[in-house]
DSSP file (Angstrom, degrees, kcal/mol; ACC not computed):
  #  RESIDUE AA STRUCTURE BP1 BP2  ACC     N-H-->O    O-->H-N    N-H-->O    O-->H-N    TCO  KAPPA ALPHA  PHI   PSI    X-CA   Y-CA   Z-CA
    1    1 A M     >        0   0    0      0, 0.0     4,-2.4     0, 0.0     5,-0.2   0.000 360.0 360.0 360.0 -31.6    5.4 -131.3 -190.7
    2    2 A K  H  >  +     0   0    0      1,-0.2     4,-2.3     2,-0.2     5,-0.2   0.882 360.0  53.2 -62.6 -37.9    3.9 -131.5 -194.2
    3    3 A E  H  > S+     0   0    0      2,-0.2     4,-2.5     1,-0.2    -1,-0.2   0.897 108.7  49.5 -63.9 -39.9    6.0 -134.6 -194.9
    4    4 A F  H  > S+     0   0    0      2,-0.2     4,-2.8     1,-0.2    -2,-0.2   0.920 109.8  50.9 -65.3 -43.0    4.6 -136.2 -191.7
    5    5 A E  H  X S+     0   0    0     -4,-2.4     4,-2.8     1,-0.2     5,-0.2   0.913 111.9  47.4 -60.8 -42.9    1.0 -135.4 -192.7
    6    6 A T  H  X S+     0   0    0     -4,-2.3     4,-2.2     2,-0.2    -1,-0.2   0.913 111.5  50.9 -64.0 -43.0    1.6 -136.9 -196.1
    7    7 A L  H  X S+     0   0    0     -4,-2.5     4,-2.1     2,-0.2     5,-0.2   0.922 113.0  46.2 -59.3 -45.1    3.2 -140.0 -194.5
    8    8 A Y  H  X S+     0   0    0     -4,-2.8     4,-2.6     1,-0.2     5,-0.3   0.951 113.3  47.3 -64.3 -50.2    0.2 -140.3 -192.2
    9    9 A R  H  < S+     0   0    0     -4,-2.8     4,-0.3     1,-0.2    -1,-0.2   0.856 115.9  46.5 -61.3 -34.8   -2.4 -139.9 -194.9
   10   10 A T  H  < S+     0   0    0     -4,-2.2    -1,-0.2    -5,-0.2    -2,-0.2   0.873 128.3  18.8 -75.6 -37.8   -0.7 -142.3 -197.2
   11   11 A H  H  X S+     0   0    0     -4,-2.1     4,-2.5    -5,-0.2     5,-0.2   0.529  92.1  93.7-118.1  -7.0    0.0 -145.1 -194.7
   12   12 A A  H  X S+     0   0    0     -4,-2.6     4,-2.6    -5,-0.2     5,-0.2   0.893  89.8  49.5 -59.7 -41.4   -2.3 -144.8 -191.6
   13   13 A S  H  > S+     0   0    0     -4,-0.3     4,-2.4    -5,-0.3    -1,-0.2   0.891 112.0  48.3 -67.9 -36.7   -5.0 -147.1 -193.0
   14   14 A A  H  > S+     0   0    0      2,-0.2     4,-2.2     1,-0.2    -1,-0.2   0.906 112.6  48.4 -67.6 -40.9   -2.5 -149.8 -194.0
   15   15 A V  H  X S+     0   0    0     -4,-2.5     4,-2.8     2,-0.2    -2,-0.2   0.904 111.6  51.2 -64.6 -40.5   -0.8 -149.6 -190.5
   16   16 A F  H  X S+     0   0    0     -4,-2.6     4,-2.9    -5,-0.2     5,-0.2   0.936 109.7  48.4 -62.2 -47.0   -4.3 -149.8 -188.9
   17   17 A R  H  X S+     0   0    0     -4,-2.4     4,-2.2     1,-0.2    -1,-0.2   0.911 113.6  48.1 -60.0 -42.0   -5.3 -152.9 -190.9
   18   18 A F  H  X S+     0   0    0     -4,-2.2     4,-1.9     2,-0.2    -2,-0.2   0.937 113.4  46.6 -63.1 -47.4   -2.0 -154.6 -190.0
   19   19 A A  H  X S+     0   0    0     -4,-2.8     4,-2.6     1,-0.2     5,-0.4   0.904 112.1  50.4 -63.3 -41.8   -2.4 -153.7 -186.3
   20   20 A W  H  X S+     0   0    0     -4,-2.9     4,-2.8     1,-0.2    -1,-0.2   0.894 109.1  52.2 -64.6 -39.1   -5.9 -154.9 -186.3
   21   21 A G  H  < S+     0   0    0     -4,-2.2    -1,-0.2    -5,-0.2    -2,-0.2   0.870 111.7  47.6 -63.1 -36.3   -4.9 -158.2 -187.9
   22   22 A L  H  < S+     0   0    0     -4,-1.9    -2,-0.2    -5,-0.1    -1,-0.2   0.936 127.6  21.5 -68.9 -47.0   -2.2 -158.6 -185.2
   23   23 A C  H  < S-     0   0    0     -4,-2.6    -3,-0.2     2,-0.1    -2,-0.2   0.729  84.9-140.7-101.4 -23.6   -4.3 -157.9 -182.2
   24   24 A G     <  +     0   0    0     -4,-2.8     2,-0.4    -5,-0.4    -4,-0.1   0.620  69.5 104.8  74.1  11.8   -7.9 -158.5 -183.3
   25   25 A D     >  -     0   0    0     -6,-0.3     4,-2.5     1,-0.1     5,-0.2  -0.985  60.7-151.9-131.7 122.8   -9.2 -155.5 -181.3
   26   26 A R  H  > S+     0   0    0     -2,-0.4     4,-2.4     1,-0.2     5,-0.2   0.915  96.7  47.8 -60.8 -46.9  -10.2 -152.3 -183.0
   27   27 A A  H  > S+     0   0    0      1,-0.2     4,-2.0     2,-0.2    -1,-0.2   0.913 113.8  47.3 -63.2 -42.3   -9.4 -150.0 -180.0
   28   28 A Q  H  > S+     0   0    0      1,-0.2     4,-2.3     2,-0.2    -1,-0.2   0.893 110.5  53.0 -65.8 -38.4   -6.0 -151.6 -179.4
   29   29 A A  H  X S+     0   0    0     -4,-2.5     4,-2.4     1,-0.2    -2,-0.2   0.902 107.5  51.3 -63.0 -40.7   -5.3 -151.3 -183.2
   30   30 A E  H  X S+     0   0    0     -4,-2.4     4,-2.5     1,-0.2    -1,-0.2   0.902 109.7  50.4 -62.5 -40.1   -6.1 -147.6 -183.0
   31   31 A D  H  X S+     0   0    0     -4,-2.0     4,-2.8     2,-0.2    -2,-0.2   0.906 109.3  51.1 -63.0 -41.4   -3.7 -147.3 -180.1
   32   32 A I  H  X S+     0   0    0     -4,-2.3     4,-2.6     2,-0.2    -2,-0.2   0.913 110.1  49.3 -62.9 -43.2   -1.0 -149.1 -182.0
   33   33 A V  H  X S+     0   0    0     -4,-2.4     4,-2.3     2,-0.2     5,-0.2   0.938 112.3  48.0 -61.9 -46.5   -1.4 -146.8 -185.0
   34   34 A S  H  X S+     0   0    0     -4,-2.5     4,-2.2     1,-0.2    -2,-0.2   0.944 113.5  46.8 -59.1 -48.3   -1.2 -143.7 -182.8
   35   35 A E  H  X S+     0   0    0     -4,-2.8     4,-2.6     1,-0.2    -1,-0.2   0.883 109.6  55.6 -62.7 -38.7    1.9 -145.0 -181.0
   36   36 A T  H  X S+     0   0    0     -4,-2.6     4,-2.1     1,-0.2    -1,-0.2   0.946 111.7  41.6 -58.7 -50.0    3.5 -145.9 -184.3
   37   37 A F  H  X S+     0   0    0     -4,-2.3     4,-2.5     2,-0.2    -1,-0.2   0.821 112.2  54.7 -73.2 -29.6    3.1 -142.4 -185.7
   38   38 A V  H  X S+     0   0    0     -4,-2.2     4,-2.6    -5,-0.2     5,-0.2   0.928 109.1  49.1 -64.7 -43.4    4.1 -140.7 -182.4
   39   39 A R  H  X>S+     0   0    0     -4,-2.6     4,-2.4     2,-0.2     5,-0.8   0.905 111.7  48.5 -63.1 -40.6    7.3 -142.8 -182.4
   40   40 A V  H  X5S+     0   0    0     -4,-2.1     4,-1.1     3,-0.2    -1,-0.2   0.933 113.4  47.6 -63.4 -44.3    8.0 -141.8 -186.0
   41   41 A L  H  <5S+     0   0    0     -4,-2.5    -2,-0.2     1,-0.2    -1,-0.2   0.874 121.6  34.6 -65.3 -37.7    7.4 -138.1 -185.2
   42   42 A T  H  <5S+     0   0    0     -4,-2.6    -1,-0.2    -5,-0.1    -2,-0.2   0.714 133.6  16.9 -93.1 -20.6    9.5 -138.1 -182.1
   43   43 A R  H  <5S+     0   0    0     -4,-2.4    -3,-0.2    -5,-0.2    -2,-0.1   0.699  92.6  99.1-123.7 -27.7   12.4 -140.5 -183.0
   44   44 A A     << -     0   0    0     -4,-1.1     3,-0.1    -5,-0.8     2,-0.1  -0.385  55.8-140.9 -80.8 141.6   12.7 -141.2 -186.7
   45   45 A P        -     0   0    0      0, 0.0    -2,-0.1     0, 0.0    -1,-0.1  -0.206  61.4 -49.2 -75.0-177.0   15.1 -139.6 -189.1
   46   46 A R        -     0   0    0      1,-0.1     2,-0.4    -2,-0.1     0, 0.0  -0.340  63.9-141.4 -56.9 132.9   13.9 -138.8 -192.5
   47   47 A I        -     0   0    0     -3,-0.1     2,-0.3     2,-0.0     5,-0.1  -0.841   9.7-125.4-103.6 133.5   12.1 -141.8 -194.0
   48   48 A E    >>  -     0   0    0     -2,-0.4     3,-1.1     1,-0.1     4,-0.8  -0.573  18.2-130.9 -75.6 139.3   12.5 -142.7 -197.7
   49   49 A S  T 34 S+     0   0    0     -2,-0.3     4,-0.4     1,-0.3     3,-0.3   0.806 104.0  57.9 -64.2 -30.0    9.1 -143.0 -199.4
   50   50 A R  T 34 S+     0   0    0      1,-0.2    -1,-0.3     2,-0.1     4,-0.2   0.727 117.9  31.8 -74.6 -19.4   10.0 -146.4 -200.9
   51   51 A T  T <> S+     0   0    0     -3,-1.1     4,-2.3     2,-0.1    -1,-0.2   0.341  91.0 100.9-114.1   4.5   10.6 -148.0 -197.5
   52   52 A A  H  X S+     0   0    0     -4,-0.8     4,-2.8    -3,-0.3     5,-0.2   0.912  81.0  48.4 -60.5 -46.9    8.2 -146.0 -195.4
   53   53 A L  H  > S+     0   0    0     -4,-0.4     4,-2.7     1,-0.2     5,-0.2   0.924 112.5  48.0 -63.2 -44.3    5.4 -148.6 -195.2
   54   54 A A  H  > S+     0   0    0      1,-0.2     4,-1.9     2,-0.2    -1,-0.2   0.905 113.1  49.4 -62.0 -40.4    7.8 -151.4 -194.2
   55   55 A Y  H  X S+     0   0    0     -4,-2.3     4,-2.1     2,-0.2    -2,-0.2   0.922 112.3  47.4 -63.9 -45.3    9.3 -149.1 -191.6
   56   56 A L  H  X S+     0   0    0     -4,-2.8     4,-2.6     1,-0.2    -2,-0.2   0.895 111.1  50.8 -64.2 -41.2    5.9 -148.1 -190.2
   57   57 A L  H  X S+     0   0    0     -4,-2.7     4,-2.4     2,-0.2    -1,-0.2   0.856 108.3  53.0 -67.6 -33.8    4.8 -151.7 -190.1
   58   58 A T  H  X S+     0   0    0     -4,-1.9     4,-2.5    -5,-0.2    -1,-0.2   0.925 110.4  46.9 -64.6 -44.2    7.9 -152.7 -188.2
   59   59 A I  H  X S+     0   0    0     -4,-2.1     4,-2.5     2,-0.2    -2,-0.2   0.921 112.2  50.9 -62.8 -43.5    7.2 -150.0 -185.6
   60   60 A A  H  X S+     0   0    0     -4,-2.6     4,-2.4     2,-0.2    -2,-0.2   0.912 111.1  48.1 -61.5 -42.9    3.6 -151.1 -185.4
   61   61 A R  H  X S+     0   0    0     -4,-2.4     4,-2.8     2,-0.2    -1,-0.2   0.931 112.0  48.8 -63.4 -45.5    4.6 -154.7 -184.8
   62   62 A N  H  X S+     0   0    0     -4,-2.5     4,-2.4     1,-0.2    -2,-0.2   0.883 110.8  51.2 -62.9 -37.9    7.2 -153.8 -182.2
   63   63 A T  H  X S+     0   0    0     -4,-2.5     4,-2.0     2,-0.2    -1,-0.2   0.920 111.2  48.2 -63.6 -43.9    4.6 -151.6 -180.4
   64   64 A Y  H  X S+     0   0    0     -4,-2.4     4,-2.2     2,-0.2    -2,-0.2   0.935 112.0  48.7 -61.3 -47.1    2.2 -154.6 -180.5
   65   65 A L  H  X S+     0   0    0     -4,-2.8     4,-2.3     1,-0.2    -2,-0.2   0.876 109.1  53.0 -64.1 -37.8    4.8 -157.0 -179.1
   66   66 A S  H  X S+     0   0    0     -4,-2.4     4,-2.2     1,-0.2    -1,-0.2   0.915 109.4  49.5 -61.5 -42.2    5.7 -154.5 -176.3
   67   67 A G  H  X S+     0   0    0     -4,-2.0     4,-2.5     1,-0.2    -2,-0.2   0.885 109.0  52.2 -63.5 -39.0    2.1 -154.3 -175.3
   68   68 A Q  H  X S+     0   0    0     -4,-2.2     4,-1.8     2,-0.2    -2,-0.2   0.912 108.5  50.3 -63.8 -42.5    1.9 -158.1 -175.3
   69   69 A R  H  X S+     0   0    0     -4,-2.3     4,-0.8     1,-0.2    -2,-0.2   0.905 111.4  48.9 -62.7 -40.7    4.9 -158.4 -173.0
   70   70 A R  H >< S+     0   0    0     -4,-2.2     3,-0.8     1,-0.2     4,-0.4   0.915 109.9  51.6 -63.4 -42.7    3.3 -155.8 -170.7
   71   71 A R  H >< S+     0   0    0     -4,-2.5     3,-1.0     1,-0.2    -1,-0.2   0.804 100.0  63.3 -67.3 -28.8    0.0 -157.7 -170.6
   72   72 A R  H 3< S+     0   0    0     -4,-1.8    -1,-0.2     1,-0.3    -2,-0.2   0.809 100.2  54.2 -64.5 -27.5    1.8 -161.0 -169.7
   73   73 A R  T << S+     0   0    0     -3,-0.8    -1,-0.3    -4,-0.8    -2,-0.2   0.627  91.3  95.1 -80.8 -12.8    2.9 -159.4 -166.5
   74   74 A E    <   -     0   0    0     -3,-1.0    -3,-0.0    -4,-0.4     0, 0.0  -0.512  67.2-143.7 -79.2 147.5   -0.7 -158.5 -165.6
   75   75 A L        -     0   0    0     -2,-0.2     2,-0.1     3,-0.0    -2,-0.1  -0.885  21.3-110.0-109.9 142.5   -2.7 -160.8 -163.5
   76   76 A P        -     0   0    0      0, 0.0     2,-0.3     0, 0.0    -1,-0.0  -0.398  37.5-106.6 -69.1 148.1   -6.4 -161.5 -163.9
   77   77 A L        -     0   0    0      1,-0.1     2,-0.7    -2,-0.1     3,-0.0  -0.564  32.5-113.5 -74.0 133.7   -8.7 -160.0 -161.3
   78   78 A D    >   -     0   0    0     -2,-0.3     3,-1.5     1,-0.2    -1,-0.1  -0.586  24.4-158.3 -70.6 111.4  -10.2 -162.7 -159.0
   79   79 A E  T 3  S+     0   0    0     -2,-0.7    -1,-0.2     1,-0.3     4,-0.1   0.686  85.3  67.6 -67.8 -18.2  -13.9 -162.6 -159.8
   80   80 A S  T 3  S+     0   0    0      2,-0.1    -1,-0.3    -3,-0.0    -2,-0.1   0.654  79.3  97.0 -78.5 -12.9  -14.8 -164.1 -156.5
   81   81 A L  S <  S-     0   0    0     -3,-1.5     2,-0.1     1,-0.1    -4,-0.0  -0.535  83.1-113.6 -74.3 139.6  -13.7 -161.0 -154.6
   82   82 A P        -     0   0    0      0, 0.0    -1,-0.1     0, 0.0     3,-0.1  -0.386  36.6 -96.6 -70.5 152.0  -16.5 -158.6 -153.8
   83   83 A A        -     0   0    0      1,-0.1     2,-0.1    -4,-0.1    -4,-0.0  -0.424  48.1-100.4 -64.9 140.5  -16.5 -155.2 -155.5
   84   84 A P        -     0   0    0      0, 0.0     2,-0.7     0, 0.0    -1,-0.1  -0.390  32.9-128.3 -64.9 139.5  -14.9 -152.6 -153.3
   85   85 A H        -     0   0    0     -2,-0.1     2,-0.6    -3,-0.1     0, 0.0  -0.793  25.4-170.0 -90.3 117.8  -17.5 -150.4 -151.6
   86   86 A T        -     0   0    0     -2,-0.7     0, 0.0     4,-0.0     0, 0.0  -0.935   8.3-151.9-111.5 122.2  -16.8 -146.8 -152.2
   87   87 A D     >  -     0   0    0     -2,-0.6     4,-2.0     1,-0.1     3,-0.3  -0.493  30.1-106.7 -85.1 161.3  -18.8 -144.4 -150.1
   88   88 A P  H  > S+     0   0    0      0, 0.0     4,-2.3     0, 0.0     5,-0.2   0.824 117.5  56.8 -58.6 -32.8  -19.6 -140.9 -151.4
   89   89 A I  H  > S+     0   0    0      2,-0.2     4,-2.2     1,-0.2     5,-0.1   0.930 108.3  45.1 -66.5 -44.7  -17.1 -139.3 -149.1
   90   90 A S  H  > S+     0   0    0     -3,-0.3     4,-2.3     1,-0.2    -1,-0.2   0.857 111.9  53.5 -68.4 -32.2  -14.1 -141.3 -150.3
   91   91 A R  H  X S+     0   0    0     -4,-2.0     4,-2.5     2,-0.2    -2,-0.2   0.919 109.0  48.4 -66.8 -42.2  -15.2 -140.7 -153.9
   92   92 A L  H  X S+     0   0    0     -4,-2.3     4,-2.6     2,-0.2    -2,-0.2   0.899 110.0  52.7 -61.8 -40.1  -15.2 -137.0 -153.3
   93   93 A H  H  X S+     0   0    0     -4,-2.2     4,-2.4     2,-0.2    -2,-0.2   0.922 110.0  48.3 -61.0 -44.1  -11.8 -137.3 -151.7
   94   94 A T  H  X S+     0   0    0     -4,-2.3     4,-2.3     1,-0.2    -2,-0.2   0.917 112.7  47.6 -63.1 -44.1  -10.5 -139.1 -154.8
   95   95 A E  H  X S+     0   0    0     -4,-2.5     4,-2.4     1,-0.2    -1,-0.2   0.883 111.8  50.3 -65.5 -37.8  -12.0 -136.5 -157.1
   96   96 A A  H  X S+     0   0    0     -4,-2.6     4,-2.5     2,-0.2    -2,-0.2   0.895 109.7  51.0 -66.2 -39.4  -10.5 -133.7 -155.0
   97   97 A H  H  X S+     0   0    0     -4,-2.4     4,-2.4     2,-0.2    -2,-0.2   0.912 110.7  48.7 -63.3 -42.6   -7.1 -135.3 -155.1
   98   98 A L  H  X S+     0   0    0     -4,-2.3     4,-2.7     2,-0.2    -2,-0.2   0.923 111.4  49.4 -63.1 -44.3   -7.4 -135.6 -158.9
   99   99 A A  H  X S+     0   0    0     -4,-2.4     4,-2.3     1,-0.2    -2,-0.2   0.906 111.5  49.0 -62.0 -41.3   -8.4 -132.0 -159.2
  100  100 A A  H  X S+     0   0    0     -4,-2.5     4,-2.5     2,-0.2    -1,-0.2   0.898 111.3  50.3 -64.8 -40.0   -5.4 -130.9 -157.0
  101  101 A T  H  X S+     0   0    0     -4,-2.4     4,-2.3     2,-0.2    -2,-0.2   0.927 111.3  47.6 -63.6 -45.6   -3.0 -133.0 -159.0
  102  102 A M  H  X S+     0   0    0     -4,-2.7     4,-2.3     2,-0.2    -2,-0.2   0.890 112.1  50.1 -64.5 -39.1   -4.2 -131.5 -162.3
  103  103 A L  H  X S+     0   0    0     -4,-2.3     4,-1.3     2,-0.2    -1,-0.2   0.922 111.6  47.7 -64.2 -44.3   -4.0 -128.0 -160.9
  104  104 A A  H  X S+     0   0    0     -4,-2.5     4,-0.5     1,-0.2    -2,-0.2   0.878 110.9  52.4 -64.3 -37.0   -0.4 -128.6 -159.6
  105  105 A L  H >< S+     0   0    0     -4,-2.3     3,-1.1     1,-0.2    -2,-0.2   0.907 107.1  51.7 -65.1 -42.0    0.4 -130.1 -163.0
  106  106 A R  H 3< S+     0   0    0     -4,-2.3    -1,-0.2     1,-0.2    -2,-0.2   0.780 101.2  63.4 -65.8 -26.2   -0.9 -127.0 -164.8
  107  107 A D  H 3< S+     0   0    0     -4,-1.3    -1,-0.2    -5,-0.1    -2,-0.2   0.694  85.3  95.0 -71.4 -18.2    1.3 -124.8 -162.5
  108  108 A L  S << S-     0   0    0     -3,-1.1    39,-0.0    -4,-0.5    -3,-0.0  -0.432  89.8-100.7 -73.2 146.0    4.5 -126.4 -163.9
  109  109 A P     >  -     0   0    0      0, 0.0     4,-2.9     0, 0.0     3,-0.4  -0.356  39.1-109.8 -59.6 149.3    6.3 -124.6 -166.8
  110  110 A E  H  > S+     0   0    0      1,-0.2     4,-3.0     2,-0.2     5,-0.2   0.868 115.9  50.6 -53.9 -44.8    5.5 -126.3 -170.1
  111  111 A G  H  > S+     0   0    0      2,-0.2     4,-1.8     1,-0.2    -1,-0.2   0.876 113.8  44.6 -64.3 -38.0    8.9 -127.9 -170.6
  112  112 A V  H  > S+     0   0    0     -3,-0.4     4,-2.2     2,-0.2    -2,-0.2   0.915 115.1  48.3 -71.1 -44.1    8.9 -129.4 -167.1
  113  113 A R  H  X S+     0   0    0     -4,-2.9     4,-2.6     1,-0.2    -2,-0.2   0.913 111.2  50.9 -61.8 -43.5    5.3 -130.6 -167.5
  114  114 A A  H  X S+     0   0    0     -4,-3.0     4,-2.6    -5,-0.3     5,-0.2   0.912 109.0  50.9 -62.0 -43.1    6.1 -132.1 -170.9
  115  115 A A  H  X S+     0   0    0     -4,-1.8     4,-1.9    -5,-0.2    -1,-0.2   0.922 111.8  47.4 -60.9 -44.4    9.1 -134.0 -169.5
  116  116 A L  H  X S+     0   0    0     -4,-2.2     4,-3.3     1,-0.2     5,-0.5   0.932 112.7  48.2 -63.6 -45.9    7.1 -135.4 -166.7
  117  117 A L  H  X>S+     0   0    0     -4,-2.6     4,-1.5     1,-0.2     5,-1.3   0.894 110.5  51.4 -64.2 -39.1    4.2 -136.5 -169.0
  118  118 A L  H  <5S+     0   0    0     -4,-2.6     6,-2.5    -5,-0.2    -1,-0.2   0.882 117.5  40.0 -63.8 -36.4    6.6 -138.1 -171.4
  119  119 A R  H  X5S+     0   0    0     -4,-1.9     4,-0.5     4,-0.2    -2,-0.2   0.946 128.4  27.3 -76.8 -50.4    8.3 -140.0 -168.6
  120  120 A V  H  <5S+     0   0    0     -4,-3.3    -3,-0.2    -5,-0.2    -2,-0.2   0.916 130.3  34.2 -83.2 -45.6    5.2 -141.0 -166.5
  121  121 A D  T  <5S+     0   0    0     -4,-1.5    -3,-0.2    -5,-0.5    -1,-0.1   0.818 132.2  27.6 -83.7 -31.5    2.4 -141.1 -169.1
  122  122 A H  T  4<S-     0   0    0     -5,-1.3    -3,-0.2    -4,-0.2    -1,-0.2   0.406  93.8-132.0-114.2   0.5    4.3 -142.4 -172.1
  123  123 A D     <  +     0   0    0     -4,-0.5    -4,-0.2    -6,-0.3     2,-0.2   0.812  45.0 165.7  54.6  35.2    7.1 -144.3 -170.4
  124  124 A L        -     0   0    0     -6,-2.5    -1,-0.2     1,-0.1    -2,-0.1  -0.545  37.5-115.3 -79.7 148.5    9.8 -142.7 -172.5
  125  125 A S     >  -     0   0    0     -2,-0.2     4,-2.4     1,-0.1     5,-0.2  -0.315  29.4-106.5 -72.8 165.4   13.4 -143.1 -171.4
  126  126 A Y  H  > S+     0   0    0      1,-0.2     4,-2.5     2,-0.2     5,-0.1   0.853 122.8  55.5 -63.0 -32.9   15.3 -140.0 -170.4
  127  127 A E  H  > S+     0   0    0      2,-0.2     4,-2.1     1,-0.2    -1,-0.2   0.916 108.9  46.5 -64.5 -42.7   17.2 -140.3 -173.7
  128  128 A E  H  > S+     0   0    0      2,-0.2     4,-2.8     1,-0.2    -2,-0.2   0.882 111.7  51.3 -67.6 -38.0   13.9 -140.2 -175.7
  129  129 A I  H  X S+     0   0    0     -4,-2.4     4,-2.5     2,-0.2     5,-0.2   0.925 108.4  52.5 -63.1 -43.7   12.7 -137.3 -173.6
  130  130 A A  H  X>S+     0   0    0     -4,-2.5     5,-2.2     1,-0.2     4,-1.2   0.917 112.4  44.5 -58.9 -44.4   15.9 -135.4 -174.4
  131  131 A V  H  <5S+     0   0    0     -4,-2.1     3,-0.3     3,-0.2    -1,-0.2   0.930 113.3  50.8 -65.4 -45.0   15.5 -136.0 -178.1
  132  132 A A  H  <5S+     0   0    0     -4,-2.8    -2,-0.2     1,-0.2    -1,-0.2   0.863 120.2  34.7 -62.4 -36.4   11.7 -135.1 -178.0
  133  133 A L  H  <5S-     0   0    0     -4,-2.5    -1,-0.2    -5,-0.2    -2,-0.2   0.505 107.3-120.3 -98.3  -5.3   12.3 -131.9 -176.2
  134  134 A G  T  <5S+     0   0    0     -4,-1.2     2,-0.2    -3,-0.3    -3,-0.2   0.885  73.6 115.4  69.3  38.9   15.7 -131.0 -177.8
  135  135 A I  S   <S-     0   0    0     -5,-2.2    -1,-0.2    -6,-0.2    -2,-0.1  -0.758  70.6 -85.5-129.3 174.9   17.5 -130.9 -174.4
  136  136 A S     >  -     0   0    0     -2,-0.2     4,-2.0     1,-0.1     5,-0.1  -0.382  37.1-113.2 -78.9 163.4   20.3 -132.9 -172.9
  137  137 A V  H  > S+     0   0    0      1,-0.2     4,-2.2     2,-0.2     5,-0.2   0.898 119.2  53.3 -62.0 -41.2   19.7 -136.2 -171.0
  138  138 A G  H  > S+     0   0    0      1,-0.2     4,-2.3     2,-0.2    -1,-0.2   0.903 107.9  49.7 -60.5 -42.0   20.8 -134.5 -167.8
  139  139 A A  H  > S+     0   0    0      2,-0.2     4,-2.6     1,-0.2    -1,-0.2   0.872 108.4  53.7 -65.9 -36.0   18.3 -131.7 -168.3
  140  140 A A  H  X S+     0   0    0     -4,-2.0     4,-2.2     2,-0.2    -2,-0.2   0.922 109.8  47.4 -63.3 -43.4   15.5 -134.2 -169.0
  141  141 A K  H  X S+     0   0    0     -4,-2.2     4,-2.4     1,-0.2    -2,-0.2   0.908 112.4  49.6 -63.8 -42.0   16.3 -135.9 -165.6
  142  142 A V  H  X S+     0   0    0     -4,-2.3     4,-2.9     2,-0.2     5,-0.2   0.915 110.3  50.4 -64.1 -43.2   16.3 -132.6 -163.8
  143  143 A R  H  X S+     0   0    0     -4,-2.6     4,-2.3     2,-0.2    -2,-0.2   0.924 112.1  46.4 -63.0 -44.0   13.0 -131.5 -165.3
  144  144 A V  H  X S+     0   0    0     -4,-2.2     4,-2.4     2,-0.2    -1,-0.2   0.922 113.8  49.2 -64.3 -42.6   11.3 -134.8 -164.4
  145  145 A H  H  X S+     0   0    0     -4,-2.4     4,-2.5     1,-0.2    -2,-0.2   0.933 111.4  48.4 -62.1 -46.7   12.8 -134.6 -160.9
  146  146 A R  H  X S+     0   0    0     -4,-2.9     4,-2.6     1,-0.2    -1,-0.2   0.896 111.0  51.5 -61.1 -40.5   11.6 -131.0 -160.4
  147  147 A A  H  X S+     0   0    0     -4,-2.3     4,-2.7    -5,-0.2    -1,-0.2   0.924 110.2  48.4 -63.8 -43.6    8.2 -131.8 -161.7
  148  148 A R  H  X S+     0   0    0     -4,-2.4     4,-2.7     2,-0.2    -2,-0.2   0.914 112.0  49.3 -63.4 -42.3    7.9 -134.7 -159.2
  149  149 A L  H  X S+     0   0    0     -4,-2.5     4,-2.6     2,-0.2     5,-0.2   0.919 111.5  49.5 -61.9 -43.3    9.1 -132.5 -156.3
  150  150 A H  H  X S+     0   0    0     -4,-2.6     4,-2.8     2,-0.2    -2,-0.2   0.935 112.9  46.1 -62.3 -46.7    6.6 -129.8 -157.3
  151  151 A L  H  X S+     0   0    0     -4,-2.7     4,-2.7     2,-0.2     5,-0.3   0.925 113.1  49.5 -62.9 -44.2    3.7 -132.2 -157.5
  152  152 A A  H  X S+     0   0    0     -4,-2.7     4,-2.3    -5,-0.2    -1,-0.2   0.921 113.9  46.2 -61.1 -43.5    4.6 -133.9 -154.2
  153  153 A S  H  X S+     0   0    0     -4,-2.6     4,-2.3    -5,-0.2    -2,-0.2   0.924 113.3  48.3 -65.3 -44.9    4.9 -130.5 -152.5
  154  154 A A  H  X S+     0   0    0     -4,-2.8     4,-0.9     1,-0.2    -2,-0.2   0.901 114.8  45.0 -63.7 -41.2    1.6 -129.2 -153.9
  155  155 A L  H  <>S+     0   0    0     -4,-2.7     5,-2.1    -5,-0.2     4,-0.3   0.855 110.7  54.1 -72.7 -34.2   -0.3 -132.4 -152.9
  156  156 A E  H ><5S+     0   0    0     -4,-2.3     3,-1.4    -5,-0.3    -2,-0.2   0.900 106.3  52.2 -64.6 -40.3    1.3 -132.4 -149.5
  157  157 A S  H 3<5S+     0   0    0     -4,-2.3    -1,-0.2     1,-0.3    -2,-0.2   0.759 103.6  58.5 -68.0 -23.2    0.1 -128.9 -148.9
  158  158 A Q  T 3<5S-     0   0    0     -4,-0.9    -1,-0.3    -5,-0.2    -2,-0.2   0.559 118.1-116.5 -78.8  -8.1   -3.4 -130.0 -149.9
  159  159 A G  T < 5S+     0   0    0     -3,-1.4    -3,-0.2    -4,-0.3     2,-0.2   0.620  75.5 118.6  84.4  12.8   -3.1 -132.5 -147.0
  160  160 A G      < -     0   0    0     -5,-2.1    -1,-0.3     1,-0.1     2,-0.2  -0.550  69.0 -98.7-106.9 173.4   -3.3 -135.5 -149.3
  161  161 A H        -     0   0    0     -2,-0.2     2,-0.4    -3,-0.1    -1,-0.1  -0.536  40.9-147.2 -83.7 157.4   -1.0 -138.4 -150.0
  162  162 A H        -     0   0    0     -2,-0.2   -10,-0.1    -6,-0.0   -11,-0.0  -0.951  28.7-179.6-133.6 150.7    1.1 -138.2 -153.1
  163  163 A E              0   0    0     -2,-0.4    -2,-0.0     1,-0.1   -11,-0.0  -0.541 360.0 360.0-139.2  69.6    2.5 -140.5 -155.8
  164  164 A A              0   0    0    -16,-0.1   -13,-0.1   -15,-0.0   -12,-0.1   0.465 360.0 360.0 -80.1 360.0    4.4 -138.2 -158.1
């Protein structure tokens, strides 16, 4: 972990400048830097110090390009459409649903919860989840499946709709 900290302290500002130059947006550049170092931490073998910066910049560029591909699939919101009217009751329902989801998520064992978050929140493949958690690909699939079943069941018992 000390090596990772040294790698981060040495190169984070250069990766940030590069990312900011690519995207022109500070917040997006910060996200790219974070994703770059997460990928190094979860996937990379030992990095040689003489090639570390080039390796990090390659990851940052690939992260930026992946984001660009995702954004191309997004459609702009039609500005002529009226804003949706949300009444206080529906807002309370949404907040209650979120609270129920978070409670159900906390009820999961850490390994199962981590697998689900890596899959759903970070869009990692099952192979990447397996490496990150030190388990087999089959075990990663089982953990994600169990987590989804648990969330669906917990939300169903709350009387709400679910999208686990």
